[in-house]
N, C-alpha and C positions, 0 to 999 in steps of 0.2 A: 541323715542330717547333712549330707555333703551338698545337697542342692536346696532349692526352695521348698518350703513346707507349707501346704495349704491347710488352713484351719477355718472353722466356722466362726464368724463374728456376729455382731448384733443383727437381729432380724434374719439370721440364717445366711447372710452373705458370706462368700468365701473370702478369707483373709490370707494373703500370701506372706509367710514369714521369711526372713532372711536365713540362709543356711551357711554352713561352713564353706561351701564352694564359692558363694558370693564374696565372702570375706577374703578368701585366698585370691580371688580375681582382683579385688580391691587392692590387696597388698602388692600384686604385680603392677597394677596400674599406677600406683602412687610411689613406687620404689624410686629412690633418687630425688624425689620432690619434697620429702619430709625427713626430719631427723629421726634416725632409729635410736630412740632414747634408751639409756641403760637402766638397769635396776640398781639403785644405790642402797647399800646397807645402812641402817641408822645406828650410830654409836651410842645414841642416847636412849634407845629402846630397852625395855625390860629384857634381860637375857633369857628369861623363861618364855618370852613372847617375841621372838625375832621379827623385825619389821624391815621391809624394803620399800623404797619409794620409786615410783615411775614418774619422772619429772617432765611432764608434757609442757611445762612452762618454758622449756628449752627450744620449742619449735620457733621458726622464724617470726610467726605472728603472735607468739607468747601463749598459745594454748593448743590443745588437742584438736580443735575444730578444723584445722587444716586438712586432716585426714579425710573427713567426710566431705568437705567442700571440694577438694581436688578430685575425689572419686566421683562425686555427683556430676561435676562439670565434664570430666573425662568421659563419662558414660553418655552424656547428652549427644543427640544427633548434631553433627557439625552445623547444619543449616539452621537448626533451632537455636543453638548456642550463639551463633553469630549475631542474632538480634539483641543479645544482652540478657543478663540475669538479674533477678530481684529476690530479696528476702526481707525478713524482719529479724531483729537481733538486739540484745542488750549490749552487744559489743564484740564478743569473741568470734561468733559465727560470721557476723558481718565483716570483720577484718579478714577472716579466713577466705570468705567468698570474694572479697575485693582482691586479695592476693591471687586466688585461683583465676579470677577473671583477667587479671593482668598477665598471668602466665599464658592464657589462651588468647589474649588480645581482643577481649570483648568488653563492652560496658557493663557496669554493675551499679545497682541502686539498692541502698540499704535503709529500711524504715527502722527508726530507733525511738525508744521511749524517752521522754524529756527528763527522766531521772538518770539517764546513762552517765557514768563518770566521764569527765572531760578527756581523760587520757585515752579512753576507748573511742570516743568520737574522733579525736585527732588521729589516732592510729588508723582509722578507716579513711579519713580524708586524705592523708598523705599518700595513700595507695591509689588515689584517683577515682574512687567511687563517689557517686552522688548520694548525699545523706538527706533523708526526710525525717524530721523530728515530729513526734505526735505524742499525745497522752498515752500512758501505758495500756489502757483498755482498747485503744484504737489500732494497735499494731497490725493485727491480721486483717482487719477490715480495710485498712489503707493499702495493704499489699494487694488485696483482691481488686481494688479500684485501679491501681497503677498497672497491674497485669493486663486488665481489660483495655485500658487506654493505650498502652504502649506496645502490647504484644510481646512482653518479656517472659522468659521462662522462670518460673518460681522454683527456688531451691530452699525449702523450709529448713529451719535450724535443727530439727530433730525428727520430725515425722515423715521420713522419706527412706525408702529401702537402700538407696545408694549411700545416703549419709550414714545410716546405721551400719552398713557393711564397712564403710571407711573407718568409722570409729572402732569397729570390732578388730581391726588390725592390732590394736593395743593388746588384746587378749592373746593373739598369736605370739607376740613378742614376750609377754610375761611368761608363758609356759616354755618358750624356747630358752629363756634365761634362768628360770626357776621351776624346773619340772615338778619338784615336790611341794609346790605352793598349796597351802591348806585353805586360806581365806583371801579373797580379794575385795577390798573396800572401794566402792565407786560412788563419787558424788552424783546426785540426780537433780536435774532441772526439768527438761522436757522428756528425758528418758532415752535419748539416742545413744549416748555412750554406754549406759548400763545394759541396754538391749544388745548392742553389738558385742560387747565384751562377754556378756553372759552366754551368747550363742557360741562364740569361739571356745570359751573355757569348758562349757558343758559337753561340747562335741569331742574335745580332745582329752579332757580329764574330768569325767562326771562327778568325781568325789570332791572337787574344789567347791568351797562355799562362796557364793557370790552375794555380797551384801550391798544393797543400795543405801546411800546416806543422804539425808536432807537436814536443813536447819529446822528446829522446832517451829519456827515462825513461818515456814513454808513447807509444812509436812503433809501436803495433800496426798502424796503417794503412800506415805506410811499409814495414813488413815484408810486409804482405799485398799491397801494390801491386807490390812487387818480385817476389813469388811468383805474382802473377796470381790470387790468391784471398783472400777475407776470412779474417782470423785473429783469434783472441781471446786476450788476455793475462789473466793472473791479476790481479785488482784490487790485490793486495798490491804488485805491480810498478808499476802506473800511479800508485798513491798516493804514490810517492816524489817525484814532481815538485812543485815549488813552484806550478805552474800549476793550481790547484785546479779551474778551470772545464773542463779537458780531461782529467781523471783517469778516463777511461772505458776499459773493457777491450776495446772494439771499436766500430767504427762500426756503425750499424744495417744490417740486410740490405737494406732499401729504399735506404738511402743508398749502400751499396756499389754497387748497380746503377747509380746515377747517376754515382758517382765513376769506376768502371771505364770508362764510356763517354765522359765529358766532361772529366775532369781530366787534365792533361798529365803531372804529376809530383807526388810527395810527398817532402818532405825533413824532416829533423829538426834541432833546434837544442839547444845546451847549456843547462844551468841558469844558468851564469854569463852566457851570451849573453842570456837572457831578462831577468835582473836588470839587465844593462847597458842593454838596450833600454828598460826602465822608466825608468831614470835619464835616458837621452838624451831620451826623450819629454818628461819634465818640464823639464829644463834647456834643451833645444833647441827644443821646440815648445809648451811650456806645456800639455801634455796629461798628465793623470793616468790611467795605465793599470794595471789589475791584471795579474798575471803572464800569464794567458791572453790578455789583450788586447794584450800586447807581443810575442807569439810571432812574428807576421808581420814585425815590424820587426827582430827578431833574425835572421830569415832573410835580410833585405836585407843585413845586416852580415856574417853568417857564411857565406852561400851566394851570393856574387855570380855564380857560374857559372850559376845558374838564371834570372837575370833578363835580359830582352831588351827594349830600348826603354823608353819611359816606364813606370814601375812604380808600382803602387798597393798599399799595405799596409792591410788592414782592421784597425783598432784596435777589437776587439770589445767591450770593456767597461772600466769604471773603478771597479768595486766592490772596492777593495783594502783589506786589513786595514791600518788606520792604523799599527800598530806595524811591520809589514813595510815600508811606504812610508818610514817614518823611517829604518829600517836601510839601505834601498837608497840613499836620498839622502845618508846620512852616510858611506857607504863611500868 
């Protein structure tokens, strides 16, 4: 598992999975460019079920997405990269890509759904990226058009081997800080994070349980995992959840291949559970998390049946709409 793993995908085509070697290469490539976030013990957790938090909200762009974006841009051919990069994003990957593009001195274009929080749009704009606003269902189609028109390199938010490898560096850090980890709870949108983290954890500590967590209102992976096949939800359904960072109709096909092999289970949490987790993180741990960032903590509270041994919840981001945060903390 130290290198790439070739699997058979749909139609018999070979699918190359990310390996531990790719994740270690990513860790070397992005070292010094991202915050090496700590594991924080939770004083409010049940002492019979100890919990640690991996606060990726502390990254300069406010989310774990910096890891994948910096690794992907660093791996690009310099001549290709110089023309500029392009992606679609609800906010956090776009901001990370804009940051990485600024590091490498190249232009960036980010296609965003018109439902994106203003705080995320502004966070991308101040980094100098061009923003293109579209209806949610048109994100990927607009990227394809712009890539053809402008000759930009596309760096997808989750379905990309270098992005997956970059996100997987979180798994390396978790085991370095907590070797006896029993369960790791990972929020799921497109599946890039859980794919990379699961590869790293299973390669180094096969007994660790990796649990993907989704909102009930965007539970496409939970449904697909139970059925043993990737499923796609109508975007109208997934956009009901308050967790804007995971409002995707499906995990990527490449991500699904990693998930079906390395992830132990996928569970869902309620909208109220997500909001309660945001509040608990602020008052109990002094951590500001956006709804998507609080999903794993919500699973610790609502789904105690899936945790075994010392548990880690990845707090994926903190780019929360200030008005929403005020409402949550006032409830």
